[in-house]
C-alpha positions as CSV (number, residue, x, y, z in Angstrom):
1,S,93.3,127.0,166.2
2,D,94.3,126.7,169.9
3,L,96.6,129.7,169.6
4,S,93.7,132.1,168.8
5,K,91.7,130.8,171.9
6,S,94.3,131.2,174.6
7,V,96.3,134.3,175.6
8,A,98.7,132.1,177.5
9,L,99.7,130.2,174.3
10,V,100.4,133.5,172.6
11,Q,102.6,134.7,175.4
12,D,104.5,131.3,175.4
13,K,104.9,131.7,171.6
14,D,106.7,135.0,172.1
15,K,109.2,133.5,174.6
16,D,110.9,131.6,171.8
17,K,111.9,134.8,170.1
18,D,114.8,135.2,172.5
19,V,116.5,132.0,171.2
20,Q,119.9,132.7,169.7
21,P,122.0,130.3,167.5
22,D,125.2,128.9,169.0
23,A,128.2,131.2,168.7
24,D,130.0,128.6,166.6
25,F,127.1,127.8,164.3
26,G,128.5,129.8,161.4
27,T,131.6,127.7,161.3
28,R,129.7,124.3,161.4
29,E,126.5,125.2,159.6
30,E,127.4,123.4,156.4
31,K,128.4,120.2,158.3
32,E,125.1,120.3,160.3
33,R,123.1,120.7,157.2
34,E,125.0,117.8,155.6
35,D,124.4,115.5,158.6
36,A,120.7,116.4,158.6
37,Q,120.4,115.6,154.9
38,Y,122.3,112.4,155.3
39,A,119.9,111.3,158.0
40,K,116.9,112.2,155.8
41,Y,118.2,110.3,152.7
42,S,119.7,107.3,154.5
43,Q,116.5,106.5,156.5
44,N,114.2,106.6,153.4
45,S,114.9,104.0,150.8
46,Y,112.9,105.8,148.1
47,L,114.9,109.0,148.7
48,T,118.1,107.1,148.7
49,D,117.3,105.5,145.4
50,M,116.2,108.8,143.9
51,L,119.5,110.5,145.0
52,L,121.7,107.6,143.8
53,H,120.0,107.6,140.4
54,T,121.4,111.1,139.8
55,R,124.8,109.3,139.6
56,N,127.5,112.0,139.4
57,A,125.4,114.9,138.1
58,K,126.0,118.4,139.5
59,L,123.0,119.1,141.8
60,V,121.8,122.6,141.8
61,Q,118.8,124.3,143.5
62,F,116.7,126.4,141.1
63,R,115.7,129.9,142.4
64,R,113.4,132.0,140.3
65,G,115.0,135.2,139.2
66,K,118.3,134.3,140.9
67,P,121.3,132.2,139.9
68,P,121.1,128.6,140.9
69,V,122.8,127.4,144.1
70,V,125.2,124.4,143.9
71,C,124.2,121.8,146.5
72,N,127.6,120.7,147.7
73,E,126.3,119.1,150.9
74,L,123.8,117.0,149.0
75,M,126.5,115.8,146.6
76,R,128.6,114.8,149.5
77,V,125.7,112.9,151.0
78,R,125.2,111.1,147.7
79,H,128.9,110.2,147.7
80,R,128.6,108.8,151.2
81,L,125.6,106.7,150.2
82,Q,127.4,105.5,147.1
83,L,130.3,104.3,149.2
84,E,128.0,102.6,151.7
85,Q,126.3,100.8,148.8
86,L,129.6,99.6,147.4
87,K,130.6,98.2,150.8
88,R,127.3,96.3,151.1
89,K,127.9,94.7,147.7
90,K,131.3,93.3,148.7
């Protein structure tokens, strides 16, 4: 890789470690994640269809050895896509 060939690239890589999240990110993290997932699912028709075919099922993320996590953001994205689909049919 280029990283192993150049000391300057390694030094540039270490500069990114000083990056800190915005002070208000903790309060808007869920909304940011929902917006990102909406962009992902709305731009890809295959993913949109897959998500809409889950209908109103509770979506959970499986984690080995840990309790599952309910994906509330993804269920809200599904709801937004369902509403958009209904508007297009009218």
